[in-house]
Jmol script that loads the backbone (N, CA, C; Angstrom):
load data "model"
ATOM      1  N   ILE A   1     -76.402  73.886  85.481  1.00  0.00           N
ATOM      2  CA  ILE A   1     -75.056  73.398  85.687  1.00  0.00           C
ATOM      3  C   ILE A   1     -74.922  72.092  84.922  1.00  0.00           C
ATOM      4  N   SER A   2     -73.826  71.919  84.239  1.00  0.00           N
ATOM      5  CA  SER A   2     -73.581  70.718  83.463  1.00  0.00           C
ATOM      6  C   SER A   2     -72.238  70.131  83.864  1.00  0.00           C
ATOM      7  N   ILE A   3     -72.195  68.810  84.008  1.00  0.00           N
ATOM      8  CA  ILE A   3     -70.962  68.117  84.379  1.00  0.00           C
ATOM      9  C   ILE A   3     -70.766  66.941  83.434  1.00  0.00           C
ATOM     10  N   ARG A   4     -69.554  66.800  82.902  1.00  0.00           N
ATOM     11  CA  ARG A   4     -69.182  65.609  82.145  1.00  0.00           C
ATOM     12  C   ARG A   4     -68.200  64.840  83.009  1.00  0.00           C
ATOM     13  N   THR A   5     -68.466  63.562  83.208  1.00  0.00           N
ATOM     14  CA  THR A   5     -67.618  62.763  84.079  1.00  0.00           C
ATOM     15  C   THR A   5     -67.516  61.333  83.564  1.00  0.00           C
ATOM     16  N   LYS A   6     -66.577  60.594  84.128  1.00  0.00           N
ATOM     17  CA  LYS A   6     -66.409  59.190  83.770  1.00  0.00           C
ATOM     18  C   LYS A   6     -67.595  58.394  84.291  1.00  0.00           C
ATOM     19  N   GLU A   7     -67.761  57.209  83.700  1.00  0.00           N
ATOM     20  CA  GLU A   7     -68.893  56.351  84.053  1.00  0.00           C
ATOM     21  C   GLU A   7     -68.896  55.982  85.533  1.00  0.00           C
ATOM     22  N   GLU A   8     -67.715  55.723  86.098  1.00  0.00           N
ATOM     23  CA  GLU A   8     -67.654  55.297  87.494  1.00  0.00           C
ATOM     24  C   GLU A   8     -67.845  56.445  88.483  1.00  0.00           C
ATOM     25  N   LYS A   9     -67.836  57.686  88.025  1.00  0.00           N
ATOM     26  CA  LYS A   9     -67.984  58.848  88.904  1.00  0.00           C
ATOM     27  C   LYS A   9     -69.372  59.485  88.841  1.00  0.00           C
ATOM     28  N   VAL A  10     -70.339  58.808  88.234  1.00  0.00           N
ATOM     29  CA  VAL A  10     -71.681  59.371  88.063  1.00  0.00           C
ATOM     30  C   VAL A  10     -72.346  59.617  89.416  1.00  0.00           C
ATOM     31  N   GLN A  11     -72.219  58.688  90.335  1.00  0.00           N
ATOM     32  CA  GLN A  11     -72.859  58.849  91.649  1.00  0.00           C
ATOM     33  C   GLN A  11     -72.277  60.032  92.411  1.00  0.00           C
ATOM     34  N   VAL A  12     -70.962  60.226  92.329  1.00  0.00           N
ATOM     35  CA  VAL A  12     -70.309  61.351  92.995  1.00  0.00           C
ATOM     36  C   VAL A  12     -70.779  62.667  92.374  1.00  0.00           C
ATOM     37  N   ALA A  13     -70.876  62.713  91.049  1.00  0.00           N
ATOM     38  CA  ALA A  13     -71.321  63.928  90.356  1.00  0.00           C
ATOM     39  C   ALA A  13     -72.779  64.240  90.680  1.00  0.00           C
ATOM     40  N   ALA A  14     -73.620  63.207  90.744  1.00  0.00           N
ATOM     41  CA  ALA A  14     -75.031  63.416  91.073  1.00  0.00           C
ATOM     42  C   ALA A  14     -75.181  63.974  92.490  1.00  0.00           C
ATOM     43  N   GLU A  15     -74.388  63.474  93.409  1.00  0.00           N
ATOM     44  CA  GLU A  15     -74.424  63.986  94.782  1.00  0.00           C
ATOM     45  C   GLU A  15     -73.928  65.429  94.842  1.00  0.00           C
ATOM     46  N   ALA A  16     -72.905  65.751  94.066  1.00  0.00           N
ATOM     47  CA  ALA A  16     -72.392  67.122  94.029  1.00  0.00           C
ATOM     48  C   ALA A  16     -73.450  68.079  93.480  1.00  0.00           C
ATOM     49  N   LEU A  17     -74.161  67.659  92.434  1.00  0.00           N
ATOM     50  CA  LEU A  17     -75.225  68.495  91.878  1.00  0.00           C
ATOM     51  C   LEU A  17     -76.402  68.623  92.848  1.00  0.00           C
ATOM     52  N   ARG A  18     -76.697  67.558  93.567  1.00  0.00           N
ATOM     53  CA  ARG A  18     -77.786  67.614  94.543  1.00  0.00           C
ATOM     54  C   ARG A  18     -77.467  68.637  95.632  1.00  0.00           C
ATOM     55  N   ARG A  19     -76.219  68.655  96.076  1.00  0.00           N
ATOM     56  CA  ARG A  19     -75.820  69.635  97.098  1.00  0.00           C
ATOM     57  C   ARG A  19     -75.761  71.048  96.535  1.00  0.00           C
ATOM     58  N   ALA A  20     -75.387  71.172  95.260  1.00  0.00           N
ATOM     59  CA  ALA A  20     -75.264  72.495  94.654  1.00  0.00           C
ATOM     60  C   ALA A  20     -76.621  73.114  94.365  1.00  0.00           C
ATOM     61  N   LYS A  21     -77.655  72.310  94.232  1.00  0.00           N
ATOM     62  CA  LYS A  21     -78.960  72.875  93.881  1.00  0.00           C
ATOM     63  C   LYS A  21     -79.531  73.744  94.990  1.00  0.00           C
ATOM     64  N   PHE A  22     -79.050  73.589  96.211  1.00  0.00           N
ATOM     65  CA  PHE A  22     -79.512  74.442  97.303  1.00  0.00           C
ATOM     66  C   PHE A  22     -78.959  75.857  97.171  1.00  0.00           C
ATOM     67  N   LYS A  23     -77.929  76.038  96.371  1.00  0.00           N
ATOM     68  CA  LYS A  23     -77.311  77.356  96.174  1.00  0.00           C
ATOM     69  C   LYS A  23     -77.958  78.139  95.035  1.00  0.00           C
ATOM     70  N   PHE A  24     -78.711  77.456  94.176  1.00  0.00           N
ATOM     71  CA  PHE A  24     -79.290  78.098  92.998  1.00  0.00           C
ATOM     72  C   PHE A  24     -80.813  77.987  93.045  1.00  0.00           C
ATOM     73  N   ALA A  25     -81.462  79.076  92.691  1.00  0.00           N
ATOM     74  CA  ALA A  25     -82.927  79.091  92.679  1.00  0.00           C
ATOM     75  C   ALA A  25     -83.452  78.333  91.470  1.00  0.00           C
ATOM     76  N   GLY A  26     -84.663  77.822  91.585  1.00  0.00           N
ATOM     77  CA  GLY A  26     -85.304  77.150  90.470  1.00  0.00           C
ATOM     78  C   GLY A  26     -85.175  75.650  90.554  1.00  0.00           C
ATOM     79  N   ARG A  27     -85.758  75.004  89.564  1.00  0.00           N
ATOM     80  CA  ARG A  27     -85.775  73.546  89.524  1.00  0.00           C
ATOM     81  C   ARG A  27     -84.473  73.026  88.919  1.00  0.00           C
ATOM     82  N   GLN A  28     -83.893  72.039  89.553  1.00  0.00           N
ATOM     83  CA  GLN A  28     -82.648  71.447  89.069  1.00  0.00           C
ATOM     84  C   GLN A  28     -82.904  69.980  88.722  1.00  0.00           C
ATOM     85  N   LYS A  29     -82.323  69.505  87.617  1.00  0.00           N
ATOM     86  CA  LYS A  29     -82.470  68.118  87.199  1.00  0.00           C
ATOM     87  C   LYS A  29     -81.097  67.489  87.024  1.00  0.00           C
ATOM     88  N   VAL A  30     -81.027  66.195  87.220  1.00  0.00           N
ATOM     89  CA  VAL A  30     -79.820  65.433  86.936  1.00  0.00           C
ATOM     90  C   VAL A  30     -80.153  64.493  85.787  1.00  0.00           C
ATOM     91  N   HIS A  31     -79.421  64.611  84.689  1.00  0.00           N
ATOM     92  CA  HIS A  31     -79.649  63.786  83.501  1.00  0.00           C
ATOM     93  C   HIS A  31     -78.349  63.072  83.154  1.00  0.00           C
ATOM     94  N   VAL A  32     -78.396  61.755  83.026  1.00  0.00           N
ATOM     95  CA  VAL A  32     -77.243  60.967  82.611  1.00  0.00           C
ATOM     96  C   VAL A  32     -77.395  60.692  81.121  1.00  0.00           C
ATOM     97  N   SER A  33     -76.444  61.177  80.339  1.00  0.00           N
ATOM     98  CA  SER A  33     -76.516  61.064  78.889  1.00  0.00           C
ATOM     99  C   SER A  33     -76.128  59.671  78.417  1.00  0.00           C
ATOM    100  N   SER A  34     -76.691  59.278  77.289  1.00  0.00           N
ATOM    101  CA  SER A  34     -76.318  58.005  76.676  1.00  0.00           C
ATOM    102  C   SER A  34     -75.194  58.198  75.664  1.00  0.00           C
ATOM    103  N   LYS A  35     -74.774  59.437  75.443  1.00  0.00           N
ATOM    104  CA  LYS A  35     -73.712  59.738  74.489  1.00  0.00           C
ATOM    105  C   LYS A  35     -72.341  59.552  75.129  1.00  0.00           C
ATOM    106  N   MET A  36     -71.329  59.392  74.295  1.00  0.00           N
ATOM    107  CA  MET A  36     -69.962  59.208  74.770  1.00  0.00           C
ATOM    108  C   MET A  36     -69.247  60.541  74.733  1.00  0.00           C
ATOM    109  N   GLY A  37     -69.041  61.163  75.888  1.00  0.00           N
ATOM    110  CA  GLY A  37     -68.321  62.429  75.974  1.00  0.00           C
ATOM    111  C   GLY A  37     -69.011  63.533  75.190  1.00  0.00           C
ATOM    112  N   PHE A  38     -68.236  64.302  74.423  1.00  0.00           N
ATOM    113  CA  PHE A  38     -68.777  65.394  73.620  1.00  0.00           C
ATOM    114  C   PHE A  38     -68.994  64.952  72.175  1.00  0.00           C
ATOM    115  N   THR A  39     -69.272  63.679  71.956  1.00  0.00           N
ATOM    116  CA  THR A  39     -69.466  63.162  70.602  1.00  0.00           C
ATOM    117  C   THR A  39     -70.950  62.917  70.343  1.00  0.00           C
ATOM    118  N   PRO A  40     -71.351  62.827  69.084  1.00  0.00           N
ATOM    119  CA  PRO A  40     -72.752  62.523  68.773  1.00  0.00           C
ATOM    120  C   PRO A  40     -73.054  61.024  68.795  1.00  0.00           C
ATOM    121  N   PHE A  41     -72.101  60.192  69.240  1.00  0.00           N
ATOM    122  CA  PHE A  41     -72.249  58.740  69.197  1.00  0.00           C
ATOM    123  C   PHE A  41     -72.625  58.187  70.564  1.00  0.00           C
ATOM    124  N   GLY A  42     -73.465  57.142  70.551  1.00  0.00           N
ATOM    125  CA  GLY A  42     -73.750  56.401  71.770  1.00  0.00           C
ATOM    126  C   GLY A  42     -72.529  55.590  72.170  1.00  0.00           C
ATOM    127  N   LYS A  43     -72.552  55.028  73.362  1.00  0.00           N
ATOM    128  CA  LYS A  43     -71.379  54.303  73.852  1.00  0.00           C
ATOM    129  C   LYS A  43     -71.066  53.072  73.008  1.00  0.00           C
ATOM    130  N   ASP A  44     -72.093  52.327  72.587  1.00  0.00           N
ATOM    131  CA  ASP A  44     -71.846  51.141  71.769  1.00  0.00           C
ATOM    132  C   ASP A  44     -71.362  51.502  70.371  1.00  0.00           C
ATOM    133  N   GLU A  45     -71.959  52.559  69.771  1.00  0.00           N
ATOM    134  CA  GLU A  45     -71.507  53.022  68.455  1.00  0.00           C
ATOM    135  C   GLU A  45     -70.063  53.517  68.519  1.00  0.00           C
ATOM    136  N   TYR A  46     -69.735  54.257  69.575  1.00  0.00           N
ATOM    137  CA  TYR A  46     -68.393  54.804  69.734  1.00  0.00           C
ATOM    138  C   TYR A  46     -67.363  53.683  69.773  1.00  0.00           C
ATOM    139  N   ASN A  47     -67.633  52.653  70.568  1.00  0.00           N
ATOM    140  CA  ASN A  47     -66.692  51.537  70.666  1.00  0.00           C
ATOM    141  C   ASN A  47     -66.562  50.800  69.339  1.00  0.00           C
ATOM    142  N   LYS A  48     -67.675  50.669  68.603  1.00  0.00           N
ATOM    143  CA  LYS A  48     -67.648  49.988  67.300  1.00  0.00           C
ATOM    144  C   LYS A  48     -66.793  50.765  66.302  1.00  0.00           C
ATOM    145  N   TRP A  49     -67.015  52.076  66.199  1.00  0.00           N
ATOM    146  CA  TRP A  49     -66.262  52.883  65.235  1.00  0.00           C
ATOM    147  C   TRP A  49     -64.801  53.049  65.664  1.00  0.00           C
ATOM    148  N   GLN A  50     -64.545  53.069  66.952  1.00  0.00           N
ATOM    149  CA  GLN A  50     -63.171  53.161  67.444  1.00  0.00           C
ATOM    150  C   GLN A  50     -62.396  51.899  67.058  1.00  0.00           C
ATOM    151  N   ALA A  51     -63.041  50.735  67.184  1.00  0.00           N
ATOM    152  CA  ALA A  51     -62.390  49.474  66.816  1.00  0.00           C
ATOM    153  C   ALA A  51     -62.129  49.404  65.310  1.00  0.00           C
ATOM    154  N   CYS A  52     -63.004  50.005  64.514  1.00  0.00           N
ATOM    155  CA  CYS A  52     -62.823  50.010  63.055  1.00  0.00           C
ATOM    156  C   CYS A  52     -61.785  51.031  62.598  1.00  0.00           C
ATOM    157  N   GLY A  53     -61.399  51.934  63.478  1.00  0.00           N
ATOM    158  CA  GLY A  53     -60.434  52.968  63.100  1.00  0.00           C
ATOM    159  C   GLY A  53     -61.062  54.131  62.370  1.00  0.00           C
ATOM    160  N   ARG A  54     -62.358  54.320  62.512  1.00  0.00           N
ATOM    161  CA  ARG A  54     -63.062  55.390  61.798  1.00  0.00           C
ATOM    162  C   ARG A  54     -63.133  56.683  62.600  1.00  0.00           C
ATOM    163  N   LEU A  55     -62.668  56.681  63.852  1.00  0.00           N
ATOM    164  CA  LEU A  55     -62.683  57.881  64.685  1.00  0.00           C
ATOM    165  C   LEU A  55     -61.260  58.388  64.895  1.00  0.00           C
ATOM    166  N   ILE A  56     -61.079  59.694  64.715  1.00  0.00           N
ATOM    167  CA  ILE A  56     -59.784  60.329  64.921  1.00  0.00           C
ATOM    168  C   ILE A  56     -59.923  61.285  66.103  1.00  0.00           C
ATOM    169  N   PRO A  57     -59.111  61.127  67.162  1.00  0.00           N
ATOM    170  CA  PRO A  57     -59.197  62.045  68.305  1.00  0.00           C
ATOM    171  C   PRO A  57     -58.921  63.485  67.865  1.00  0.00           C
ATOM    172  N   ASN A  58     -59.730  64.407  68.376  1.00  0.00           N
ATOM    173  CA  ASN A  58     -59.626  65.814  67.991  1.00  0.00           C
ATOM    174  C   ASN A  58     -59.846  66.681  69.229  1.00  0.00           C
ATOM    175  N   GLY A  59     -58.911  66.635  70.161  1.00  0.00           N
ATOM    176  CA  GLY A  59     -59.084  67.418  71.383  1.00  0.00           C
ATOM    177  C   GLY A  59     -60.118  66.778  72.282  1.00  0.00           C
ATOM    178  N   ILE A  60     -61.234  67.474  72.526  1.00  0.00           N
ATOM    179  CA  ILE A  60     -62.253  66.938  73.420  1.00  0.00           C
ATOM    180  C   ILE A  60     -63.316  66.136  72.682  1.00  0.00           C
ATOM    181  N   ASP A  61     -63.292  66.140  71.355  1.00  0.00           N
ATOM    182  CA  ASP A  61     -64.258  65.351  70.599  1.00  0.00           C
ATOM    183  C   ASP A  61     -63.512  64.495  69.572  1.00  0.00           C
ATOM    184  N   VAL A  62     -64.216  63.927  68.617  1.00  0.00           N
ATOM    185  CA  VAL A  62     -63.589  63.080  67.596  1.00  0.00           C
ATOM    186  C   VAL A  62     -64.083  63.478  66.210  1.00  0.00           C
ATOM    187  N   LYS A  63     -63.273  63.169  65.213  1.00  0.00           N
ATOM    188  CA  LYS A  63     -63.690  63.317  63.824  1.00  0.00           C
ATOM    189  C   LYS A  63     -64.046  61.935  63.309  1.00  0.00           C
ATOM    190  N   TRP A  64     -65.151  61.840  62.582  1.00  0.00           N
ATOM    191  CA  TRP A  64     -65.605  60.572  62.039  1.00  0.00           C
ATOM    192  C   TRP A  64     -65.249  60.518  60.566  1.00  0.00           C
ATOM    193  N   LEU A  65     -64.565  59.449  60.162  1.00  0.00           N
ATOM    194  CA  LEU A  65     -64.217  59.268  58.764  1.00  0.00           C
ATOM    195  C   LEU A  65     -65.347  58.527  58.067  1.00  0.00           C
ATOM    196  N   SER A  66     -65.971  59.185  57.108  1.00  0.00           N
ATOM    197  CA  SER A  66     -67.054  58.533  56.372  1.00  0.00           C
ATOM    198  C   SER A  66     -66.463  57.579  55.347  1.00  0.00           C
ATOM    199  N   SER A  67     -67.299  56.814  54.709  1.00  0.00           N
ATOM    200  CA  SER A  67     -66.827  55.859  53.703  1.00  0.00           C
ATOM    201  C   SER A  67     -66.609  56.537  52.350  1.00  0.00           C
ATOM    202  N   ARG A  68     -66.884  57.812  52.258  1.00  0.00           N
ATOM    203  CA  ARG A  68     -66.660  58.550  51.018  1.00  0.00           C
ATOM    204  C   ARG A  68     -65.266  59.164  51.035  1.00  0.00           C
ATOM    205  N   GLY A  69     -64.749  59.444  49.848  1.00  0.00           N
ATOM    206  CA  GLY A  69     -63.452  60.083  49.752  1.00  0.00           C
ATOM    207  C   GLY A  69     -62.398  59.127  49.232  1.00  0.00           C
ATOM    208  N   PRO A  70     -61.140  59.578  49.256  1.00  0.00           N
ATOM    209  CA  PRO A  70     -60.073  58.735  48.718  1.00  0.00           C
ATOM    210  C   PRO A  70     -59.887  57.457  49.538  1.00  0.00           C
ATOM    211  N   LEU A  71     -59.565  56.383  48.820  1.00  0.00           N
ATOM    212  CA  LEU A  71     -59.415  55.084  49.459  1.00  0.00           C
ATOM    213  C   LEU A  71     -58.252  55.055  50.446  1.00  0.00           C
ATOM    214  N   HIS A  72     -57.177  55.781  50.153  1.00  0.00           N
ATOM    215  CA  HIS A  72     -56.010  55.752  51.033  1.00  0.00           C
ATOM    216  C   HIS A  72     -56.317  56.340  52.404  1.00  0.00           C
ATOM    217  N   ARG A  73     -57.346  57.150  52.501  1.00  0.00           N
ATOM    218  CA  ARG A  73     -57.706  57.719  53.797  1.00  0.00           C
ATOM    219  C   ARG A  73     -58.259  56.644  54.731  1.00  0.00           C
ATOM    220  N   LEU A  74     -58.927  55.647  54.162  1.00  0.00           N
ATOM    221  CA  LEU A  74     -59.529  54.594  54.977  1.00  0.00           C
ATOM    222  C   LEU A  74     -58.582  53.435  55.251  1.00  0.00           C
ATOM    223  N   ILE A  75     -57.793  53.031  54.251  1.00  0.00           N
ATOM    224  CA  ILE A  75     -56.972  51.841  54.435  1.00  0.00           C
ATOM    225  C   ILE A  75     -55.481  52.139  54.448  1.00  0.00           C
ATOM    226  N   GLY A  76     -55.082  53.367  54.285  1.00  0.00           N
ATOM    227  CA  GLY A  76     -53.667  53.720  54.288  1.00  0.00           C
ATOM    228  C   GLY A  76     -53.118  53.805  52.875  1.00  0.00           C
ATOM    229  N   ARG A  77     -52.085  54.599  52.711  1.00  0.00           N
ATOM    230  CA  ARG A  77     -51.504  54.808  51.379  1.00  0.00           C
ATOM    231  C   ARG A  77     -50.858  53.545  50.826  1.00  0.00           C
ATOM    232  N   ALA A  78     -50.160  52.793  51.665  1.00  0.00           N
ATOM    233  CA  ALA A  78     -49.474  51.589  51.191  1.00  0.00           C
ATOM    234  C   ALA A  78     -50.475  50.557  50.692  1.00  0.00           C
ATOM    235  N   ALA A  79     -51.525  50.327  51.442  1.00  0.00           N
ATOM    236  CA  ALA A  79     -52.535  49.345  51.039  1.00  0.00           C
ATOM    237  C   ALA A  79     -53.275  49.803  49.789  1.00  0.00           C
ATOM    238  N   ALA A  80     -53.538  51.102  49.653  1.00  0.00           N
ATOM    239  CA  ALA A  80     -54.217  51.619  48.469  1.00  0.00           C
ATOM    240  C   ALA A  80     -53.323  51.478  47.238  1.00  0.00           C
ATOM    241  N   ALA A  81     -52.011  51.732  47.408  1.00  0.00           N
ATOM    242  CA  ALA A  81     -51.086  51.578  46.287  1.00  0.00           C
ATOM    243  C   ALA A  81     -50.991  50.115  45.879  1.00  0.00           C
ATOM    244  N   GLU A  82     -50.972  49.198  46.854  1.00  0.00           N
ATOM    245  CA  GLU A  82     -50.919  47.776  46.555  1.00  0.00           C
ATOM    246  C   GLU A  82     -52.169  47.327  45.823  1.00  0.00           C
ATOM    247  N   LEU A  83     -53.326  47.828  46.245  1.00  0.00           N
ATOM    248  CA  LEU A  83     -54.592  47.494  45.609  1.00  0.00           C
ATOM    249  C   LEU A  83     -54.620  48.029  44.168  1.00  0.00           C
ATOM    250  N   ALA A  84     -54.111  49.253  43.972  1.00  0.00           N
ATOM    251  CA  ALA A  84     -54.077  49.827  42.634  1.00  0.00           C
ATOM    252  C   ALA A  84     -53.121  49.031  41.734  1.00  0.00           C
ATOM    253  N   ALA A  85     -52.012  48.557  42.271  1.00  0.00           N
ATOM    254  CA  ALA A  85     -51.064  47.757  41.486  1.00  0.00           C
ATOM    255  C   ALA A  85     -51.697  46.432  41.087  1.00  0.00           C
ATOM    256  N   LEU A  86     -52.490  45.846  41.956  1.00  0.00           N
ATOM    257  CA  LEU A  86     -53.181  44.591  41.607  1.00  0.00           C
ATOM    258  C   LEU A  86     -54.209  44.822  40.508  1.00  0.00           C
ATOM    259  N   ASP A  87     -54.901  45.963  40.546  1.00  0.00           N
ATOM    260  CA  ASP A  87     -55.876  46.282  39.507  1.00  0.00           C
ATOM    261  C   ASP A  87     -55.204  46.506  38.158  1.00  0.00           C
ATOM    262  N   LEU A  88     -54.021  47.131  38.165  1.00  0.00           N
ATOM    263  CA  LEU A  88     -53.305  47.380  36.921  1.00  0.00           C
ATOM    264  C   LEU A  88     -52.748  46.085  36.342  1.00  0.00           C
ATOM    265  N   ALA A  89     -52.381  45.149  37.205  1.00  0.00           N
ATOM    266  CA  ALA A  89     -51.812  43.882  36.729  1.00  0.00           C
ATOM    267  C   ALA A  89     -52.862  43.013  36.050  1.00  0.00           C
ATOM    268  N   GLN A  90     -54.103  43.184  36.355  1.00  0.00           N
ATOM    269  CA  GLN A  90     -55.163  42.338  35.769  1.00  0.00           C
ATOM    270  C   GLN A  90     -55.620  42.872  34.480  1.00  0.00           C
TER     271      GLN A  90
END
end "model"
wireframe off; spacefill off
backbone 0.3
color backbone group
């Protein structure tokens, strides 16, 4: 059984799993993940990339914008056009 829950509800979820293990045969474990939701990022990395604007919400997970690709994808079309105009002026 797997449960994803908010940070403040971990104790409630652990108790629910402890009670549910009596209904299922075999060994049951409770593991608290260091990842943020269904993403491959840790909580500190997630907050860092979210503040930088490199994560795009995609339903239950996120898309990560790498530093490769067109410049307008990272800084916006207006800023990229302004930067290109400055390069042409020099």
